[in-house]
C-alpha distance (Angstrom), angle and dihedral (degrees) to the residues before:
residue distance angle dihedral
M1 . . .
K2 3.79 . .
R3 3.76 118.2 .
S4 3.81 91.5 -125.4
V5 3.87 90.5 56.5
I6 3.78 91.0 51.0
Y7 3.79 91.7 50.2
L8 3.86 88.1 48.0
L9 3.92 90.9 52.3
H10 3.86 90.7 51.2
T11 3.69 93.7 45.1
G12 3.80 91.3 49.0
Y13 3.76 93.5 49.3
W14 3.80 92.5 54.3
L15 3.73 92.9 43.8
L16 3.77 89.5 54.1
Y17 3.76 92.0 47.9
A18 3.86 91.7 49.6
L19 3.78 87.7 49.3
L20 3.78 90.1 52.3
I21 3.88 92.3 51.7
S22 3.79 90.5 43.9
T23 3.82 91.2 53.4
F24 3.73 89.7 48.5
V25 3.77 92.9 53.3
L26 3.79 92.1 47.9
L27 3.85 91.7 51.3
M28 3.80 90.1 49.1
S29 3.80 90.9 51.4
K30 3.75 91.8 43.6
G31 3.80 90.3 -127.2
Q32 3.89 91.6 -63.9
M33 3.77 97.3 111.1
P34 3.85 116.4 108.6
L35 3.87 115.8 -123.1
H36 3.83 95.8 -108.4
A37 3.70 92.0 49.5
W38 3.78 91.0 48.6
V39 3.84 91.1 51.8
N40 3.75 92.0 48.9
T41 3.81 92.2 48.3
V42 3.78 96.1 48.3
F43 3.83 98.8 40.9
F44 3.85 111.0 18.2
S45 3.80 107.8 32.3
P46 3.76 133.7 82.5
L47 3.69 86.9 -93.6
A48 3.78 91.1 65.7
L49 3.81 89.6 49.0
F50 3.85 88.0 48.8
C51 3.77 94.8 48.9
F52 3.89 105.3 34.8
V53 3.79 108.3 31.6
P54 3.87 96.5 60.7
G55 3.77 89.1 39.9
I56 3.76 93.8 53.0
L57 3.76 94.7 41.4
G58 3.82 92.5 48.1
F59 3.77 94.7 42.1
Y60 3.78 98.9 52.4
S61 3.79 98.4 35.6
F62 3.80 88.8 53.9
Y63 3.88 89.5 42.1
H64 3.77 98.3 51.5
I65 3.79 105.9 24.6
L66 3.76 110.1 27.8
F67 3.81 99.9 41.7
D68 3.83 99.2 42.6
R69 3.80 98.9 38.3
F70 3.72 103.1 34.2
L71 3.81 119.6 8.6
Y72 3.80 98.2 42.5
K73 3.85 88.9 46.1
Q74 3.86 88.9 49.8
K75 3.77 94.3 -121.4
Y76 3.84 91.7 147.8
L77 3.78 98.5 168.2
A78 3.80 94.9 51.4
F79 3.79 89.2 42.5
A80 3.86 90.5 56.2
G81 3.78 91.5 50.0
M82 3.80 96.3 45.6
T83 3.88 90.5 46.8
V84 3.79 88.8 63.5
V85 3.83 93.0 40.7
L86 3.81 94.5 52.8
A87 3.77 96.2 42.2
V88 3.84 92.5 50.0
L89 3.79 90.7 45.2
A90 3.80 91.4 52.4
G91 3.81 89.9 49.6
C92 3.73 93.7 48.7
I93 3.74 95.1 48.3
T94 3.80 91.1 50.4
S95 3.80 91.8 45.8
L96 3.83 89.2 52.2
L97 3.76 91.4 52.0
L98 3.76 90.6 51.2
W99 3.74 93.1 44.3
M100 3.80 95.9 54.1
P101 3.92 95.4 75.3
F102 3.71 89.9 52.7
A103 3.78 94.5 47.8
H104 3.84 91.4 63.0
G105 3.79 96.2 41.6
N106 3.78 136.7 67.9
Q107 3.83 92.4 -95.0
S108 3.76 123.9 72.3
L109 3.74 135.8 -172.4
K110 3.71 119.9 -121.8
L111 3.76 118.9 -123.1
S112 3.79 92.3 -115.0
E113 3.83 89.8 50.7
L114 3.81 89.3 50.5
L115 3.75 92.5 49.3
I116 3.80 92.9 48.7
M117 3.78 90.3 47.4
S118 3.82 91.9 48.8
L119 3.82 89.8 48.4
F120 3.80 92.6 50.9
L121 3.84 92.5 47.1
S122 3.86 91.1 47.9
V123 3.80 87.5 55.4
L124 3.75 90.6 49.3
A125 3.80 90.9 49.1
G126 3.83 89.3 49.1
I127 3.81 91.4 53.1
H128 3.78 91.9 50.9
G129 3.81 87.7 44.7
V130 3.80 92.3 54.8
I131 3.80 90.7 50.1
A132 3.87 88.5 49.9
L133 3.86 89.3 53.4
V134 3.80 90.8 51.4
L135 3.77 91.4 48.2
K136 3.80 93.9 46.0
G137 3.89 89.9 46.3
F138 3.82 90.2 53.0
I139 3.87 90.8 48.6
S140 3.77 91.5 46.8
W141 3.86 92.4 46.7
S142 3.84 90.1 48.6
G143 3.82 91.4 49.3
E144 3.74 93.5 48.4
M145 3.83 92.3 47.5
K146 3.79 89.2 51.9
L147 3.77 91.6 46.6
K148 3.89 91.0 50.7
E149 3.69 91.2 49.8
E150 3.78 90.8 50.9
L151 3.82 91.2 44.7
H152 3.84 88.7 47.3
R153 3.77 90.5 52.9
R154 3.75 92.8 45.6
N155 3.80 90.6 47.5
Y156 3.79 89.5 53.9
E157 3.83 90.0 49.7
T158 3.81 89.5 47.5
E159 3.84 92.8 50.0
L160 3.81 89.0 53.1
A161 3.79 92.4 46.5
L162 3.81 89.4 48.3
V163 3.74 92.8 52.3
K164 3.78 92.9 45.7
S165 3.76 95.4 45.6
Q166 3.71 108.0 37.1
I167 3.83 100.5 88.7
N168 3.72 103.8 33.6
P169 3.79 119.7 -160.6
H170 3.76 95.7 -108.8
F171 3.87 92.3 57.3
L172 3.73 91.7 43.7
F173 3.81 93.6 49.2
N174 3.88 93.3 49.4
T175 3.76 93.4 44.5
I176 3.83 92.8 53.1
N177 3.80 89.7 46.6
N178 3.83 92.1 50.6
I179 3.77 91.0 48.9
D180 3.82 90.7 47.2
V181 3.84 89.4 53.7
L182 3.78 91.3 45.0
I183 3.89 91.9 55.0
E184 3.81 91.1 72.6
K185 3.89 93.1 45.2
D186 3.76 100.4 38.9
A187 3.72 119.2 -0.1
V188 3.73 94.7 -176.8
K189 3.77 94.2 55.3
A190 3.80 91.0 43.9
S191 3.73 88.6 54.8
M192 3.83 90.9 51.4
Y193 3.87 92.1 51.5
L194 3.86 89.9 46.6
N195 3.77 88.3 54.2
K196 3.78 90.0 50.0
L197 3.83 90.6 52.2
S198 3.75 89.2 48.7
G199 3.78 88.8 50.5
I200 3.78 91.5 54.7
M201 3.86 92.8 50.1
R202 3.76 90.2 47.3
F203 3.80 91.4 51.2
M204 3.76 92.4 50.7
L205 3.83 93.7 47.9
Y206 3.80 98.8 45.8
E207 3.76 116.1 12.9
T208 3.79 97.0 50.7
R209 3.79 89.6 64.9
D210 3.79 91.2 76.6
D211 3.80 124.2 78.6
Q212 3.76 89.8 -138.1
I213 3.83 133.4 27.2
P214 3.82 133.1 177.3
L215 3.76 111.3 -84.2
Q216 3.80 88.3 -127.1
K217 3.89 90.1 65.0
E218 3.72 89.9 53.9
I219 3.77 90.9 49.8
D220 3.79 90.7 49.1
Y221 3.81 88.4 53.0
L222 3.80 91.0 51.3
D223 3.80 90.9 47.8
E224 3.71 92.8 54.1
Y225 3.78 94.3 44.6
I226 3.80 93.4 49.7
A227 3.81 91.1 44.9
L228 3.79 89.3 55.8
Q229 3.87 91.1 49.5
R230 3.76 92.0 51.9
I231 3.79 94.8 57.2
R232 3.73 87.3 61.9
S233 3.80 91.4 65.6
A234 3.81 132.9 54.0
N235 3.75 88.9 -154.3
S236 3.73 106.2 98.9
E237 3.84 93.3 -166.6
Y238 3.89 92.9 53.7
V239 3.75 92.1 102.4
E240 3.85 129.3 38.9
Y241 3.82 111.1 -164.0
S242 3.80 125.9 172.0
I243 3.81 137.4 166.5
T244 3.80 123.0 -165.8
G245 3.81 126.8 -173.3
E246 3.80 128.9 20.5
P247 3.85 124.4 -72.9
G248 3.76 89.3 -139.6
N249 3.82 112.2 164.5
H250 3.83 94.9 -27.6
M251 3.77 114.8 143.5
I252 3.79 122.9 -161.7
A253 3.77 140.6 170.2
P254 3.95 110.7 -85.1
M255 3.78 121.3 -102.7
L256 3.81 92.8 11.5
F257 3.85 95.3 143.0
I258 3.77 106.4 27.4
A259 3.83 95.2 83.3
Y260 3.79 91.0 61.5
V261 3.86 91.9 42.6
E262 3.76 94.6 50.5
N263 3.82 90.2 45.9
A264 3.84 89.1 52.4
F265 3.86 92.6 54.1
K266 3.83 90.6 42.9
H267 3.78 94.5 58.9
A268 3.83 101.9 26.5
A269 3.76 123.8 125.7
P270 3.88 116.4 -90.6
R271 3.74 115.0 -60.2
K272 3.85 92.3 -116.2
E273 3.81 87.8 65.5
G274 3.73 117.9 73.1
P275 2.84 157.2 -118.8
A276 3.76 86.5 10.7
V277 3.78 102.2 147.9
S278 3.77 125.8 47.0
I279 3.84 123.7 -173.7
S280 3.81 126.7 176.5
L281 3.75 135.6 173.2
S282 3.73 123.5 -166.7
V283 3.77 122.3 -170.1
N284 3.75 132.7 -173.3
T285 3.76 136.3 152.7
E286 3.83 97.1 -75.9
T287 3.73 108.8 20.0
I288 3.85 142.3 39.4
R289 3.82 115.2 -155.2
F290 3.74 119.7 -163.0
A291 3.83 122.8 -170.4
C292 3.79 127.4 -178.9
E293 3.77 126.7 170.5
N294 3.70 137.2 165.0
K295 3.74 139.1 -170.6
Y296 3.70 118.8 -127.0
R297 3.81 137.2 173.5
R298 3.78 119.4 -100.1
T299 3.76 89.7 -132.3
S300 3.82 87.9 62.8
P301 3.82 105.3 44.8
I302 3.80 115.7 -160.0
N303 3.73 118.5 -98.0
R304 3.74 108.1 -133.9
V305 3.80 94.0 -155.0
H306 3.75 111.1 85.6
N307 3.80 110.9 -151.6
G308 3.79 89.0 -39.9
L309 3.81 91.5 -47.8
G310 3.80 101.2 115.1
N311 3.77 127.6 -163.8
D312 3.82 91.7 -108.6
L313 3.81 89.5 60.1
L314 3.78 92.0 48.3
Q315 3.73 90.3 49.4
R316 3.84 91.5 51.9
R317 3.76 88.2 54.0
L318 3.79 91.2 52.1
A319 3.82 90.6 46.8
L320 3.83 89.4 56.0
L321 3.76 98.6 42.1
Y322 3.80 99.6 37.3
P323 3.79 108.6 22.8
G324 3.81 108.5 -177.2
K325 3.88 89.7 -8.5
H326 3.78 102.6 89.5
E327 3.73 142.2 63.0
L328 3.82 121.7 -158.1
D329 3.77 121.9 -170.6
I330 3.65 121.9 -178.1
S331 3.83 121.7 -176.7
D332 3.73 136.7 176.7
S333 3.77 119.0 -167.5
G334 3.85 95.3 180.0
E335 3.85 91.9 -100.8
I336 3.89 103.7 36.6
Y337 3.78 125.4 46.7
K338 3.71 112.1 -161.4
V339 3.87 133.7 -173.0
T340 3.79 121.9 -170.2
L341 3.81 120.7 -176.9
T342 3.79 121.3 -177.3
L343 3.84 118.6 -171.2
N344 3.77 124.1 -162.7
T345 3.84 105.0 -144.7
H346 3.77 94.5 172.7
E347 3.81 111.4 123.1
N348 3.88 112.8 -134.6
């Protein structure tokens, strides 16, 4: 929600409250009070202190302290305790301000009167505080809805970008050429690799339409992609690829790892040098840990934008799909670029 709208809501609330107090004063005077006397009574008299100070203290202490630090974080026991503390504190502060004029005059307030007044003002502060929580909750909900809509739109754009950018023309051209050369040497192996390429294209066309797919399908996709990368090099140690654990019933968002894998191959050291690319996937009952690193030469620094699909966009996608349930660590030592992504798949 825009800041200007929030300010307008706050201003509107206090104007309505002032109007309520003004109406009460007019009713009590039966409409016989002059304008200047009415203004002084509503805004510059002990009545104004009595009505507005506990309201303001209660409203903004609840608004800024209780909601953000306790209610939003679901610390309900601490929230209940602090509700009482802040309301009583607001009531006592106001009572003290009202008592001070009497302390220096001939009149004095009895302790019982002071306690009753403090209790009443605490309740008044609490009422304003509850209204503040409702208002803050509405503002927070509105902001989260807007953020989710924005992330949903970004996710849609990301999905399109992923589908368009995963198999770049250079990779596709080289793979087809390699398979073409392999046909004359080993037709059976060439057919196997052609099926892998077909599997990749099929995955992108059909599996990426779903929000969630079985982890095993994502692994199969990685297997086929890495296998096609391997036929482009005679170095058998060029790629290290390992999977530990069982996919089981894990479901994940499609094409979650391939952007980092393709980036690793794109910027890895020459294929005669190895191992240059290392990819691992570790699966247990509650987490999925993906790690991908590649060596590269200092003279050719890694470009952190993958076919126009930057890390910021990938991180937005993760924020939408796994809010509070993922850890992404990206490091660059100058010779090794490493990405580690951990997903928490445990259902609360």
